[in-house]
C-alpha positions as CSV (number, residue, x, y, z in Angstrom):
1,M,135.7,202.1,211.8
2,S,132.0,201.5,211.1
3,T,128.8,202.4,212.9
4,K,127.1,199.3,214.2
5,D,123.7,198.0,213.2
6,S,122.3,198.8,216.7
7,D,122.7,202.5,216.0
8,A,119.5,204.3,215.0
9,G,118.4,203.5,211.5
10,G,120.7,200.5,211.0
11,H,123.6,200.8,208.7
12,P,123.6,202.2,205.1
13,L,124.9,198.9,203.8
14,D,122.1,196.8,205.3
15,P,120.4,194.8,202.5
16,L,116.9,196.0,201.5
17,A,114.1,194.7,203.8
18,P,111.1,193.0,202.1
19,A,108.9,196.1,202.6
20,E,111.6,198.3,200.9
21,I,111.8,195.9,197.9
22,E,108.0,196.0,197.3
23,R,107.8,199.7,197.8
24,S,110.6,200.3,195.3
25,W,108.8,198.3,192.6
26,D,105.5,200.0,193.3
27,V,107.2,203.5,192.9
28,A,109.0,202.5,189.7
29,T,106.0,200.8,187.9
30,E,103.6,203.6,188.8
31,E,106.0,206.5,188.0
32,R,107.5,205.0,184.8
33,G,104.2,203.5,183.5
34,L,105.5,199.9,183.1
35,S,103.1,197.5,181.4
36,E,101.4,194.6,183.2
37,D,103.9,192.3,181.5
38,A,106.9,194.0,183.0
39,R,109.2,191.8,185.1
40,A,111.4,192.8,188.0
41,I,114.8,191.4,187.2
42,E,116.5,192.8,190.2
43,I,115.6,195.1,193.2
44,T,118.6,195.5,195.5
45,L,120.3,198.1,197.6
46,A,122.1,200.8,195.6
47,D,125.4,200.9,197.5
48,P,126.2,204.4,198.6
49,P,129.3,205.9,196.9
50,K,132.4,205.3,198.9
51,A,132.8,209.0,199.7
52,A,129.4,209.0,201.3
53,L,130.2,205.9,203.4
54,R,133.4,207.5,204.6
55,A,131.5,210.6,205.6
56,F,129.0,208.4,207.5
57,E,131.8,206.8,209.4
58,D,133.5,210.1,210.1
59,D,130.6,212.2,211.3
60,G,127.4,210.1,211.1
61,S,126.0,211.9,208.1
62,R,123.7,209.2,206.8
63,P,123.5,208.8,202.9
64,E,120.1,208.6,201.3
65,R,118.8,205.0,201.2
66,R,118.2,204.0,197.6
67,A,117.1,200.9,195.7
68,R,118.6,199.9,192.3
69,I,116.1,198.4,189.9
70,V,116.6,196.4,186.7
71,A,113.4,195.7,184.8
72,R,112.3,194.1,181.5
73,D,109.1,195.3,180.0
74,K,108.1,192.4,177.8
75,T,105.3,194.3,176.1
76,E,107.7,197.1,175.1
77,R,110.6,194.7,174.5
78,A,112.8,197.1,176.4
79,S,115.0,196.8,179.5
80,Y,115.6,199.5,182.0
81,E,117.9,200.3,185.0
82,G,116.9,202.9,187.6
83,V,117.4,204.2,191.1
84,V,114.5,204.8,193.5
85,S,114.8,207.0,196.6
86,L,113.2,205.2,199.5
87,E,113.0,208.3,201.5
88,D,111.2,210.4,198.8
89,E,109.5,207.5,197.1
90,A,110.6,208.8,193.8
91,V,112.5,207.6,190.7
92,L,115.8,209.4,190.6
93,E,117.3,207.7,187.5
94,W,115.8,205.7,184.7
95,T,117.7,204.6,181.6
96,E,117.0,202.1,178.8
97,I,119.7,199.4,178.6
98,E,121.2,199.6,175.1
99,H,124.0,197.0,175.2
100,G,123.2,193.4,176.3
101,Q,120.3,192.0,178.3
102,P,119.6,191.8,182.0
103,R,120.2,188.3,183.4
104,M,117.5,185.6,183.1
105,I,115.1,185.1,186.1
106,G,113.6,182.0,187.6
107,E,110.2,182.5,186.0
108,E,111.8,182.5,182.5
109,F,113.6,179.2,183.2
110,V,110.1,177.7,183.9
111,E,108.6,179.3,180.8
112,V,111.4,178.0,178.6
113,E,110.8,174.4,179.7
114,Q,107.1,174.7,179.2
115,T,107.5,176.3,175.8
116,V,110.0,173.9,174.4
117,T,108.5,170.6,175.7
118,T,105.1,171.4,174.2
119,N,106.7,172.3,170.8
120,Q,105.8,169.6,168.2
121,E,109.1,169.9,166.3
122,F,111.0,169.3,169.6
123,R,108.8,166.4,170.5
124,E,109.6,164.7,167.2
125,A,113.3,165.3,167.7
126,V,113.0,163.5,171.1
127,R,111.2,160.5,169.5
128,R,114.0,160.2,166.9
129,R,116.2,159.4,169.9
130,G,114.0,156.5,171.1
131,A,112.6,158.5,174.0
132,D,109.2,159.6,175.3
133,P,108.8,163.4,174.9
134,D,106.8,163.6,178.1
135,L,109.9,162.6,180.0
136,A,112.1,165.3,178.5
137,I,113.3,168.3,180.5
138,V,114.8,171.5,179.1
139,T,117.2,173.9,180.7
140,A,117.6,177.4,179.6
141,W,121.2,178.3,178.9
142,S,122.3,181.8,178.1
143,A,122.3,182.6,174.4
144,G,125.7,184.3,174.2
145,Y,126.2,186.4,171.1
146,D,128.3,184.9,168.3
147,F,126.5,181.6,168.3
148,V,123.0,183.0,167.9
149,P,121.9,181.8,164.4
150,E,122.2,184.5,161.7
151,D,118.5,184.4,160.9
152,I,117.5,185.3,164.5
153,D,117.4,189.0,165.5
154,R,120.0,189.3,168.3
155,D,118.0,192.2,169.8
156,R,115.4,189.8,170.9
157,R,115.6,188.5,174.5
158,L,116.7,184.9,174.0
159,A,117.6,181.7,175.7
160,H,119.2,178.5,174.3
161,G,117.3,175.5,175.4
162,I,119.0,172.1,175.7
163,A,117.4,168.9,176.8
164,W,117.8,165.7,178.8
165,L,115.6,162.7,179.5
166,Q,114.1,162.5,183.0
167,G,114.1,158.7,183.5
168,D,112.1,156.3,181.4
169,A,108.7,154.6,181.5
170,D,109.9,152.1,184.0
171,D,112.0,154.4,186.2
172,E,110.8,158.0,186.4
173,G,113.2,158.6,189.2
174,A,116.3,158.2,187.1
175,E,118.6,161.2,187.2
176,A,118.1,163.3,184.1
177,Y,121.8,164.2,183.5
178,N,122.5,160.6,182.7
179,R,120.7,161.0,179.3
180,P,121.5,164.2,177.4
181,L,119.4,164.6,174.3
182,S,122.4,165.8,172.3
183,G,121.9,167.6,169.1
184,I,118.6,169.4,169.9
185,H,118.9,173.2,170.2
186,A,115.9,175.3,170.9
187,W,116.1,179.1,170.5
188,V,113.4,180.7,172.6
189,D,112.1,184.3,172.7
190,L,111.6,185.0,176.4
191,D,109.2,187.9,175.7
192,D,106.9,186.1,173.3
193,R,107.4,182.7,175.1
194,E,107.8,180.9,171.8
195,V,110.4,178.7,170.0
196,V,112.0,180.9,167.4
197,K,114.1,178.2,165.8
198,L,114.8,174.6,166.5
199,V,118.1,173.0,165.3
200,D,118.6,169.3,165.3
201,T,122.1,168.2,164.3
202,G,121.0,164.6,164.5
203,P,121.0,161.8,167.1
204,K,124.3,160.1,168.2
205,T,122.3,157.1,169.5
206,E,119.1,155.7,168.3
207,D,117.9,154.7,171.7
208,V,119.0,157.1,174.5
209,V,117.1,155.0,177.1
210,R,118.6,151.6,176.4
211,D,122.0,152.6,175.1
212,L,123.1,154.5,178.2
213,R,123.7,153.3,181.7
214,T,121.9,154.9,184.6
215,S,124.0,156.0,187.6
216,Y,122.1,157.1,190.7
217,Y,123.2,159.4,193.5
218,R,120.1,159.9,195.6
219,E,120.0,158.3,199.1
220,E,117.1,155.9,198.4
221,K,118.8,154.6,195.3
222,R,122.1,153.6,196.8
223,D,123.4,151.0,199.3
224,L,125.1,153.2,201.9
225,R,128.1,152.5,204.1
226,E,127.3,151.2,207.6
227,D,130.7,151.8,209.3
228,L,130.5,155.5,210.2
229,E,130.0,156.5,213.7
230,P,128.4,159.9,214.6
231,Y,130.7,162.9,214.5
232,N,129.2,165.7,216.6
233,V,130.6,169.2,216.7
234,I,129.2,170.9,219.8
235,Q,130.0,174.1,221.6
236,P,128.0,173.8,224.9
237,E,129.0,177.3,226.0
238,G,128.2,178.8,222.7
239,P,130.4,180.3,219.9
240,S,133.2,182.7,220.2
241,W,131.7,185.2,217.9
242,E,129.3,188.1,218.5
243,V,126.7,189.0,215.9
244,D,124.9,192.4,215.8
245,G,122.5,192.5,212.9
246,H,124.8,192.1,209.9
247,T,128.1,192.6,211.7
248,V,130.4,189.9,213.1
249,E,133.2,190.2,215.6
250,W,135.5,187.2,216.2
251,Q,139.1,186.9,217.4
252,N,139.9,190.5,216.7
253,W,138.1,190.4,213.3
254,H,135.3,192.8,212.4
255,V,133.2,192.0,209.3
256,R,130.0,193.2,207.8
257,V,127.9,190.7,205.8
258,G,125.8,191.7,202.8
259,F,124.0,189.9,200.0
260,N,122.6,190.7,196.6
261,H,121.0,189.1,193.5
262,R,124.1,188.9,191.4
263,E,127.1,188.3,193.6
264,G,125.4,186.6,196.5
265,L,127.5,187.0,199.7
266,V,129.4,190.3,199.9
267,L,131.8,191.2,202.7
268,H,132.2,194.9,203.8
269,D,134.5,196.7,206.1
270,V,136.9,193.9,207.0
271,S,139.2,195.1,209.8
272,Y,141.4,193.8,212.6
273,D,141.5,195.0,216.2
274,D,145.2,195.3,216.8
275,D,145.5,195.9,220.6
276,G,142.6,198.5,220.5
277,D,143.5,199.9,217.1
278,E,140.9,198.9,214.5
279,R,143.0,198.6,211.3
280,T,141.3,198.4,207.9
281,I,142.2,195.7,205.4
282,L,139.3,195.4,202.9
283,R,136.5,197.8,202.1
284,R,134.5,195.2,200.0
285,A,135.0,191.7,198.8
286,S,132.8,189.6,196.5
287,W,132.7,187.2,193.5
288,P,131.3,189.4,190.7
289,E,131.6,187.0,187.8
290,V,131.9,183.2,187.1
291,V,132.5,181.9,183.6
292,T,132.3,178.3,182.6
293,A,133.8,177.9,179.2
294,Y,133.8,174.6,177.2
295,N,136.7,173.5,175.0
296,D,135.1,170.8,172.9
297,P,134.8,171.8,169.2
298,D,131.8,169.5,168.9
299,P,129.0,171.8,167.5
300,D,126.7,170.5,170.3
301,H,129.0,172.0,172.9
302,D,131.3,174.6,171.4
303,W,128.9,177.5,172.1
304,K,128.8,176.9,175.9
305,A,130.2,179.7,178.0
306,P,127.7,180.8,180.6
307,F,128.3,183.8,182.8
308,D,126.9,182.6,186.1
309,V,126.7,186.0,187.7
310,G,125.9,188.3,184.8
311,E,123.5,185.9,183.1
312,Y,121.9,183.9,185.9
313,G,122.8,185.5,189.3
314,L,124.6,183.6,192.1
315,G,122.5,185.2,194.8
316,R,119.1,184.6,193.2
317,L,120.0,180.9,192.9
318,A,121.3,180.5,196.5
319,N,120.3,177.5,198.5
320,S,118.6,177.4,201.9
321,L,121.4,175.8,204.0
322,T,120.7,172.9,206.3
323,E,122.2,172.3,209.7
324,G,124.5,169.3,209.9
325,C,124.8,169.0,206.1
326,D,125.8,172.2,204.5
327,C,127.3,173.5,207.8
328,L,128.3,171.6,210.9
329,G,128.4,172.7,214.5
330,Y,127.0,175.8,216.1
331,M,125.6,178.0,213.4
332,H,124.2,181.4,212.8
333,Y,122.2,182.1,209.7
334,W,121.2,185.1,207.7
335,D,118.1,185.1,205.4
336,A,118.3,186.7,202.0
337,A,115.5,189.0,201.0
338,L,115.2,189.3,197.2
339,N,112.4,189.8,194.7
340,D,110.4,187.6,192.3
341,G,109.5,188.6,188.8
342,D,106.4,190.5,190.0
343,G,108.3,192.7,192.3
344,N,107.2,190.9,195.5
345,A,109.7,190.1,198.2
346,Q,110.9,186.6,198.3
347,V,113.0,185.4,201.2
348,I,115.6,182.6,201.0
349,P,115.8,181.2,204.5
350,N,119.3,180.5,205.9
351,A,121.1,181.7,202.7
352,I,124.3,182.6,204.6
353,C,125.9,180.4,207.2
354,L,128.4,181.4,209.9
355,H,130.3,178.9,212.1
356,E,133.6,178.1,213.6
357,E,135.7,175.0,212.8
358,D,138.9,173.4,213.9
359,Y,141.6,173.5,211.2
360,G,144.4,171.4,212.7
361,L,147.7,172.9,213.9
362,L,148.1,176.6,214.3
363,W,151.7,176.6,215.7
364,K,153.9,174.3,217.7
365,H,157.4,173.9,219.1
366,Y,159.1,171.2,221.2
367,D,162.1,172.2,223.2
368,W,163.9,169.0,223.9
369,R,166.3,170.5,226.4
370,V,163.6,171.2,228.9
371,G,161.0,168.8,227.6
372,D,158.6,171.6,226.9
373,H,155.7,171.4,224.4
374,E,153.9,174.5,223.2
375,V,151.2,173.8,220.7
376,R,148.1,175.7,219.6
377,R,145.0,174.5,217.7
378,N,144.0,176.5,214.6
379,R,140.4,177.6,214.7
380,R,138.8,179.6,211.8
381,L,135.6,181.5,211.2
382,V,133.6,180.4,208.2
383,I,131.1,182.6,206.3
384,S,129.6,180.8,203.3
385,F,126.8,180.4,200.9
386,I,126.0,177.8,198.1
387,S,124.5,178.5,194.7
388,T,123.1,176.0,192.3
389,I,123.3,177.0,188.6
390,G,121.6,174.2,186.6
391,N,123.8,171.1,186.9
392,Y,126.6,172.7,189.0
393,D,126.6,173.6,192.7
394,F,129.2,176.2,193.8
395,G,130.0,176.7,197.4
396,F,131.7,180.1,198.3
397,Y,133.6,180.3,201.5
398,W,135.4,183.0,203.4
399,Y,137.8,181.9,206.1
400,F,139.2,184.2,208.8
401,Y,142.2,182.9,210.7
402,Q,143.7,183.7,214.1
403,D,147.0,184.5,212.5
404,G,145.5,187.5,210.7
405,S,145.1,185.8,207.3
406,V,141.9,185.6,205.1
407,E,141.1,182.9,202.6
408,G,138.7,182.9,199.7
409,E,137.6,179.4,198.5
410,V,135.2,178.0,196.0
411,R,134.1,174.3,196.1
412,L,132.7,172.9,192.9
413,T,130.3,170.0,193.0
414,G,127.0,168.9,191.4
415,C,126.6,167.1,188.0
416,N,128.9,167.6,185.1
417,A,127.2,168.7,181.9
418,T,127.8,165.8,179.6
419,G,127.3,164.7,176.0
420,L,127.0,161.6,173.9
421,L,129.7,159.8,171.9
422,G,128.9,158.3,168.6
423,E,129.5,154.6,168.0
424,D,133.0,155.2,166.6
425,D,133.9,158.1,168.9
426,R,136.6,157.8,171.5
427,E,138.0,160.3,174.0
428,T,140.0,163.0,172.1
429,G,141.4,165.3,174.8
430,Y,138.6,167.7,174.0
431,A,136.4,165.4,176.1
432,E,136.8,162.4,178.4
433,T,134.8,159.2,178.5
434,I,133.0,158.8,181.8
435,G,130.9,155.8,180.8
436,P,129.8,153.8,177.8
437,G,128.8,156.2,175.1
438,H,129.0,159.1,177.5
439,K,131.5,162.0,177.6
440,S,132.3,165.0,179.7
441,M,133.7,167.9,177.8
442,L,136.9,169.7,178.8
443,H,136.1,173.0,180.3
444,Q,137.3,175.8,182.6
445,H,135.6,177.5,185.6
446,V,136.9,181.0,186.0
447,F,135.9,182.6,189.4
448,N,136.7,186.3,189.6
449,C,137.1,187.8,193.0
450,R,137.0,191.6,193.4
451,L,139.0,192.9,196.4
452,D,138.6,196.5,197.2
453,F,141.6,197.0,199.5
454,E,142.1,199.5,202.2
455,V,145.2,198.4,204.0
456,D,145.6,200.9,206.9
457,G,144.0,203.6,204.8
458,P,142.7,204.3,201.3
459,E,146.0,204.8,199.4
460,N,147.6,201.5,198.5
461,T,150.2,200.1,196.1
462,V,150.7,196.7,194.6
463,R,154.1,195.0,194.1
464,E,154.8,191.7,192.3
465,V,157.3,189.4,194.1
466,N,159.3,186.7,192.2
467,L,162.0,184.3,193.2
468,R,165.2,185.0,191.3
469,D,168.4,182.9,191.1
470,V,171.9,184.4,190.8
471,P,174.4,183.0,188.2
472,Y,178.0,182.3,189.0
473,G,180.2,185.3,188.3
474,P,179.7,188.2,186.0
475,E,179.7,186.1,182.8
476,G,177.4,183.4,184.0
477,Y,178.0,179.8,185.0
478,D,181.5,179.0,186.3
479,P,182.3,175.2,186.2
480,T,185.1,175.7,188.7
481,P,183.7,178.2,191.1
482,H,186.2,177.5,193.9
483,A,189.4,177.2,191.7
484,D,190.3,180.9,191.7
485,A,190.3,182.3,195.3
486,D,190.9,185.8,194.0
487,R,187.9,185.9,191.6
488,N,185.1,188.2,192.8
489,H,181.8,186.4,192.8
490,L,178.3,187.6,193.6
491,N,177.4,183.9,194.2
492,P,180.7,182.0,194.8
493,H,179.0,178.9,196.2
494,G,176.0,178.7,193.9
495,N,173.5,179.1,196.7
496,A,172.4,182.7,196.4
497,A,168.8,183.6,195.4
498,Y,166.6,186.6,196.2
499,V,163.1,187.9,195.9
500,E,162.6,190.6,193.4
501,R,159.9,193.2,194.0
502,A,158.4,195.2,191.1
503,R,156.1,198.1,191.9
504,F,153.1,198.6,189.6
505,E,152.7,202.2,188.6
506,R,149.9,202.0,186.1
507,E,147.0,199.7,185.1
508,S,148.8,198.4,182.0
509,E,151.6,196.9,184.1
510,A,149.3,195.0,186.4
511,K,147.8,192.5,184.0
512,R,149.6,189.4,185.2
513,L,149.6,185.6,185.2
514,T,150.6,183.3,188.0
515,D,154.0,181.6,187.9
516,T,154.5,178.7,190.4
517,H,158.1,178.3,189.3
518,A,159.0,181.8,190.5
519,G,156.7,181.4,193.6
520,R,154.9,184.6,192.3
521,Y,152.7,186.5,194.7
522,W,151.6,190.1,195.1
523,E,151.9,192.5,198.0
524,I,149.3,195.1,198.6
525,V,151.1,197.7,200.7
526,N,150.5,201.1,202.3
527,E,153.8,203.0,201.8
528,D,152.7,205.8,204.1
529,V,152.4,203.5,207.1
530,R,155.5,201.7,208.3
531,N,156.0,198.7,210.6
532,D,157.6,200.0,213.8
533,A,159.8,196.9,214.1
534,T,161.1,196.6,210.5
535,G,160.5,200.0,208.9
536,E,158.8,198.3,206.0
537,P,155.4,199.4,204.6
538,V,152.5,197.5,206.1
539,G,150.8,195.1,203.8
540,Y,149.1,191.9,202.8
541,R,150.2,189.2,200.4
542,L,147.9,187.7,197.8
543,V,149.0,184.1,197.4
544,G,147.5,181.6,195.0
545,G,146.2,178.2,196.2
546,D,147.6,174.8,195.2
547,G,149.1,175.6,191.8
548,T,146.1,174.4,189.8
549,N,145.2,177.9,188.6
550,T,145.6,177.4,184.8
551,A,145.8,179.8,182.0
552,F,142.5,180.5,180.0
553,P,143.1,178.7,176.7
554,M,140.6,180.4,174.5
555,Q,142.0,182.2,171.5
556,A,142.2,185.9,171.1
557,G,139.3,187.1,168.9
558,S,137.0,184.2,169.9
559,G,133.5,185.0,171.0
560,V,134.4,183.8,174.6
561,V,137.4,186.1,174.9
562,K,135.6,189.1,173.4
563,R,133.0,188.7,176.1
564,A,135.2,187.4,179.0
565,G,138.5,189.2,178.2
566,F,139.2,189.5,182.0
567,A,139.8,185.7,182.1
568,K,143.0,186.0,180.1
569,K,145.0,187.2,183.1
570,H,145.0,186.0,186.7
571,L,145.5,189.5,188.2
572,W,144.3,192.9,187.3
573,V,144.6,196.1,189.3
574,T,142.5,199.2,188.7
575,Q,142.0,202.6,190.3
576,Y,138.8,202.6,192.2
577,D,135.6,203.7,190.5
578,D,132.2,203.5,192.1
579,D,130.7,202.3,188.7
580,E,133.2,199.5,188.1
581,R,131.7,196.5,189.7
582,Y,131.6,193.6,187.2
583,P,134.7,192.5,185.3
584,A,132.7,191.5,182.1
585,G,130.6,194.7,182.2
586,E,127.2,195.4,183.7
587,Y,125.2,193.3,181.2
588,P,127.2,190.4,179.6
589,N,124.0,188.6,178.6
590,Q,123.7,188.8,174.8
591,N,126.5,191.3,174.7
592,P,129.1,191.2,171.9
593,G,131.8,191.9,174.4
594,G,134.6,194.4,174.9
595,E,133.3,195.7,178.2
596,G,134.6,195.5,181.7
597,L,138.2,195.2,182.8
598,P,139.8,195.2,179.3
599,A,137.9,198.4,178.5
600,W,138.5,200.2,181.8
601,T,142.2,199.6,181.8
602,E,142.7,201.2,178.4
603,A,142.7,204.4,180.4
604,D,145.9,203.2,182.0
605,R,145.2,205.1,185.2
606,S,147.7,205.4,188.1
607,I,147.6,202.6,190.6
608,A,150.5,203.7,192.8
609,D,149.5,205.2,196.2
610,E,145.8,205.2,195.0
611,D,142.5,203.9,196.1
612,L,142.7,200.6,194.2
613,V,140.9,197.4,193.5
614,V,142.6,194.0,192.9
615,W,140.8,191.5,190.7
616,Y,142.0,187.9,191.0
617,N,140.9,184.9,188.8
618,L,140.8,181.3,189.9
619,C,140.8,179.3,186.7
620,Q,140.1,175.6,187.2
621,T,140.4,173.3,184.2
622,H,138.3,170.3,184.6
623,V,139.5,167.1,183.0
624,S,136.8,164.6,184.0
625,V,137.2,161.0,185.0
626,P,134.6,158.3,185.8
627,E,135.1,159.1,189.5
628,D,133.5,162.5,188.9
629,W,130.2,160.8,188.0
630,P,127.3,160.8,188.7
631,I,128.1,163.5,191.3
632,L,131.3,165.5,191.3
633,P,133.3,165.1,194.6
634,A,134.0,168.7,195.7
635,K,136.9,170.3,193.9
636,M,138.5,173.2,195.7
637,V,140.2,176.3,194.4
638,S,141.4,179.2,196.6
639,F,143.7,182.1,197.4
640,K,144.9,183.6,200.6
641,L,145.6,187.0,201.9
642,Q,148.5,186.9,204.4
643,P,149.8,189.7,206.6
644,A,153.2,191.0,205.5
645,H,154.8,193.5,207.9
646,F,151.2,194.3,209.0
647,F,152.0,193.1,212.6
648,E,155.2,193.3,214.6
649,E,155.0,189.6,215.6
650,N,152.9,186.5,215.1
651,P,149.4,187.8,215.9
652,A,148.4,184.3,217.0
653,I,151.0,184.2,219.8
654,D,148.3,185.0,222.3
655,V,145.9,182.1,221.3
656,P,145.5,180.0,224.5
657,P,146.3,176.3,224.5
658,E,143.3,173.9,224.5
659,H,143.9,173.0,228.2
660,A,143.4,176.6,229.1
661,I,140.1,176.7,227.1
662,K,138.8,173.3,228.5
663,D,140.2,170.7,230.8
664,V,141.4,168.3,228.2
665,E,143.4,166.2,230.6
666,K,140.4,165.5,232.8
667,W,138.2,164.8,229.7
668,T,140.8,162.3,228.4
669,T,141.1,160.5,231.8
670,D,137.3,160.3,232.2
671,R,137.0,158.9,228.7
672,Q,139.8,156.3,229.2
673,E,138.1,155.1,232.5
674,S,134.8,154.8,230.6
675,M,136.4,152.7,227.9
676,D,138.1,150.5,230.6
677,L,134.7,149.8,232.2
678,D,133.2,148.9,228.8
679,E,135.9,146.3,228.3
């Protein structure tokens, strides 16, 4: 399907190289006359239009390589987006951003902390809580829109600074999130680097140092278990994958790996080699928005609803992954070349990890008549990255399986954002007590996944599948279903049930919630391609994870729903548009809302036999317990794409047993003999 990286000139979807990043910024700043105080928010590859990519795949006609630039000129107090031709070294497009603000950048986080911690009004507020201002730290949260104080101009580029205490005079290594300085709110102008307004709703404890217990998580602060033996994952003959630049081939799978500032890891051109026929499944898959919305009406917390993609950037906050910890076994890594605020290239080493892992049983059957065991181990390919957004750490994983299925998973860990309880306060359901005087607020994490499907071709359709029961007889329940032998029943024995399929025709029909009672899932099918064995259209099922995908409880008309309207439904389906990439709109930062999926689907376009995109939300409601503190054990949310009439039989039928891969019996005998000698 795709031209490989080894072809001349690489691939049009290859991320920008460091030299391309810096050249793009030089062209933009010189041609557009940006001031010396202009900041490069984002310099990334401008993905070629899908039509241009198809032309490249068909006849090798290479699309022009372009960079997309987002900039903030702090002197002019204006934000811009533009496109630079890397071939002509010229600005092709340049537009001022009128709605919302570009996301915040790392330099601004540092500037917010420096600005607030030196502010005298802030320092006095810290002292009122029995703390040393020199030990305070400040994190820049996004300002939102509705909760910006009325006396502050919302056109200013703003951040909302909140504070914690980093230890105390006797223990400067104490973890800061133990001691929130609740009640202090600093509104900071990011252009002027000044505190515009400081609000203090009052302390909930007079001595935040002595009234709160310190819980440690760092290795040097804890007594560690001593009963674990080494667990080594080794592949002495190397891995089963092949990597060529940014492409991966493994167990019939073909995947292209990309990366950008906002979404982080992006998968392109996911296809499956079906006996020499390379069959397309996904054109592009990514996590284009994450919203963490808090439910506690406490004024210290009711405003919290950060957009971790549109306001911070998952890719820009990606970790450098470490062997043996973040990933285990035989690894391959890709670095991420991004930019800093001055337009210089900045590389995150080992930002993306690739490895294989054992995943238990793949399939098995024991035939007792002949004493025959046939069993196969399940091995999966893992492509992942981890991003740290303030107190939370999110791990994003894509799993590829030998049975033709694909799984998208998010693991949530890190430190919960917490608050203080007053002397007479108790847990209310809006928040849960995690320690003396210490609460963790009820909140949701909404992870939106964008799936640009291409199941055996560009024209696909989505069907919803629900389990339906069948009542006794034409008039409903019959208490004596077997009494009248002549009575005609659709369900004479009360056992009948069926799956009902509803075909979505237009976008308005495809705004759906999950339903675990009905076993609801969705099929993405190509009605022009039929399975030779069954005659059914080829397709893939989108199946939810473990049933913890909750509804988004924010009320219609609230500031959160106006800005994150996409979160009110689990599933959306849209007709493909090159410009529709982010479900909350291009710039949700300081945006009043109404953009993205809710606005796009007002057109009610056709989605039957169309080039379409499926948007799926994983909404995890976090009700905290003390066991989630001081570090949250990883919580997992996921969905799976499973083949449905895509193959004619189990595609994992040809996976060899372990003894055909390695001599397990000889290894077991040698190990037993070694153990006998030790005894």
